[in-house]
N, C-alpha and C positions, 0 to 999 in steps of 0.2 A: 647799137651794142652787144644788141642777141645775136645777129648776125656774126658778127666778129667771134664770139665766143662757140657758135654753131661749128664754123667752119675750124676753129682750134682743136675742136672737139674730136669731127672729120679727121683732121689730117693727124692728129695723136692715135686714133683707133685705126688708121692705115698703116702708122709708121710700125705701129705695135705688131701688126698683123704680120708685118716682113714682107720679104720680098718675096713676088709671085702671087700675091694674094690682092692684087689689083682688080677692081669692082666688086668688091666686098662690103664695101659703102654703100653702094649703089641698091644692093641686093642685100637687104637684110636678114632673110632667110638663109641665104648660101653662106651668109656671115657667120651665121649659128653654127650652121652645119659643118664649115671650116674650124670654126674656132673649139666646137666639142670634138669634131676628128683630130684637130691639133694637140689638143690637151690631153685624148687618150692615149696617144700614141708618144707625148712626152713623159707621161707618167709611168708607162709601162705595165702599168698593172693590170688591165685589161688585154687579153690576148684573143685574137680568133682563130680560127683555123686558116683564113687565108693568109696569115703571117709565120706560123708554123708547117713546114712540110709533113705530109701525112704518115711517110716513113719514121720521121721520129715520134708522130704521137704514139704509133702502132707500136713503135720500141717501146716506148715508156710504158703505155700499157700492159705489154707482153713484160715488163720488169716488175711492175707493179702487182700484179697478178703471181708473178713468180714467188715476190717476196711475200706476198700475202699465204699462198701456198706453203712456202717454208715456215711462217708464223704460225699457221695451222698446226702443221708439223713438229713442231718443235714445242706447240702448247700440249698437242697428246703426249709427245714422250715424255714431256715433263709430268703429265698426270699420271702417266705410268708408271715413272720413277717415283711419283709419290706415292702411289698406291704400295709399291716394292717395300719404299722406306717406313710405310706406315706398318707392313704386316710384317719386315724385319724388328720393328721395333716393339710389334707385340709378341715375338718369338723371344727377342732378349728378355721382356718384363717375365713372360712365362718361365722364362729358363732361370733368371734371377730366382723368381719365386720359389721353383721348385731345388733349386738349391740352397736357400735361403731353409725351407721346409726339412732337406734332408739334411742338412748341419742340425738344425734345432733337435731333428729325431736323433742323430749321433749321439748329442750332447745329453738328452734325456735318458738313451740307454745306457751313454757311460756311467750317469749319475745314477741310474738305477742299479747298475751292476756293481760300484761302489758301494751303495747303500747296503745292497746284499752280500757284496764280501764283509764290509764290515759287519754286519750283523751275526754273519756267520763267523768270522773269529771272536768275537763276544760269547757266542754259544760254545765254542770250544774253548775258549778260557775257562767259563765258568763250570763247564763240566769238569776239566782238568782240577781247577780248585778245590772242586766237590769231592772228586778222587783221590785229592792229597789229603783232604781232613779226613774223608771216610778211611783211607789208609793209614793216617798216623793216629786215628783216634782207635783202629782195630789194632795196631802194632802196641800202644799203649794199654790197651787192653789184655793183649794176649802175646807180651813179649817173645814167647818161646816159639812161635808160628810164623815169624816176620820174616819173610825175604829178605835176603840180604840187598838187593837194588832189583830198583824199580824204574821202568823207561818214563817218562815224562811226555805225554803223548805229543803235546803242543812242539816243545825245542826237540825232541828225541834224545836228550840226555838222562844219562843215568844216576840215580840217586838212592839213598838209603833211606826210606822213612823213618826208620829210629833214629837213626845217628842225626837226620836233619833236624829232629826234634831238639836236641843236645848240641848241636852243632855252634851255635852263638851264644852260648852262653859261657861268662868267663869263669873261669877257675878258680880259686880262694887263694 
């Protein structure tokens, strides 16, 4: 019974080996080498230089080298562009800062000028009011020497100090 099982195993392995593999059962080393070679050839995962022509390998190698050179050049170009981009970003930041500073300085100057103008107007009005008070006091003290008309220094209108004192008084 053991011999029938052994013979069945041998015939099954010969059938699995396929045609052209006669004698592999009698030579186990040859059977192992043919099985390994057949498995490597069937899977297609391992290739040797004997299977691929030399020109194709050289072409692939040249293409790979060319692509790696293009990749290096592209990376260098990107680095140059990044440096330029960073430089331009810094220039924009400087321009924005100087523009904001300039705008703030203009606003400060404008506010200072408006404040000075308001202070000047207040001084002029105060001086004109003092002059009017003095003129009306002088006219009231000495009515014979009052000028008929005086020019208002702020508005430039003519007025009569003696008359302006009585102008708004209601008559009985």
